[in-house]
VOKESE-795901 format. One line per 4 residues: number of its first residue (from 1); their letters; for each residue x, y negated, z negated of C-alpha. Coordinates in Angstrom, 3 decimals. Layout:
N
NUM) a) X/Y/Z | ...;
This chain:
76
1) maev) -3.694/7.656/30.607 | -0.960/9.076/29.353 | 0.565/5.370/29.021 | -2.166/4.502/27.464;
5) lreq) -2.103/7.290/24.646 | 1.802/6.922/24.158 | 1.066/2.835/23.702 | -1.564/4.139/20.882;
9) ghsq) 0.840/6.642/19.297 | 3.513/3.965/19.103 | 1.129/1.335/17.655 | -0.246/3.874/15.022;
13) glie) 3.236/5.099/14.231 | 3.926/1.440/13.317 | 0.925/0.781/11.448 | 1.652/3.981/9.399;
17) geak) 5.324/2.827/9.055 | 4.491/-0.628/7.682 | 1.873/0.901/5.420 | 4.375/3.405/3.850;
21) glsk) 6.784/0.360/3.431 | 4.356/-1.702/1.491 | 3.389/1.519/-0.604 | 7.127/1.734/-1.325;
25) allr) 7.412/-1.872/-2.179 | 4.376/-2.109/-4.227 | 5.691/1.143/-6.717 | 8.912/-0.150/-7.030;
29) llda) 7.525/-3.722/-8.115 | 4.959/-2.166/-10.049 | 8.013/0.132/-11.605 | 10.169/-3.082/-12.055;
33) kglr) 7.678/-4.724/-14.194 | 7.122/-1.843/-16.374 | 3.338/-1.262/-15.562 | 2.320/2.225/-16.606;
37) mdda) 0.795/4.106/-13.833 | -0.930/7.506/-14.163 | -0.347/10.184/-11.538 | -3.801/9.199/-9.680;
41) srql) -2.990/5.783/-9.372 | 0.173/6.645/-7.894 | -1.189/8.686/-5.176 | -3.962/6.319/-4.472;
45) iqrc) -1.285/3.898/-3.431 | 0.944/6.424/-1.698 | -2.101/8.109/0.203 | -3.365/3.942/1.313;
49) kdvp) -2.766/3.867/4.956 | -4.712/0.545/5.348 | -2.018/-2.431/5.267 | -4.590/-5.454/4.269;
53) tler) -5.549/-3.274/1.321 | -1.778/-2.730/0.392 | -1.137/-6.234/1.303 | -3.845/-7.550/-1.096;
57) wler) -2.861/-4.764/-3.793 | 1.092/-6.272/-3.584 | -0.130/-10.065/-4.112 | -2.065/-9.029/-7.123;
61) alga) 0.952/-7.334/-8.537 | 3.292/-10.222/-8.625 | 1.018/-11.953/-11.313 | -0.388/-8.726/-13.030;
65) trls) 0.280/-7.482/-16.392 | -1.764/-4.547/-16.436 | -2.107/-2.151/-13.460 | -6.188/-2.582/-13.582;
69) evld) -5.297/-6.110/-12.590 | -3.720/-4.827/-9.176 | -6.337/-2.187/-8.464 | -9.337/-2.717/-9.611;
73) gpaq) -12.285/-4.338/-7.942 | -12.966/-4.809/-4.546 | -9.693/-4.921/-2.271 | -10.205/-8.395/-1.021;
């Protein structure tokens, strides 16, 4: 049982680390592109722990000219 819990904790830590890295990369990309961001949007990105959502936002950000093109609408 302890081994299972340890593995679950390790897996969760990896996912959280990946999410944190993606959110940092996304914020850096948005800043580099000069896309203006309010505090609520910045916090939304920083608090997001869903890796697929962060990956979609990062993909959208590559071609975006406005923040709304990245964060608005369904995250799919």
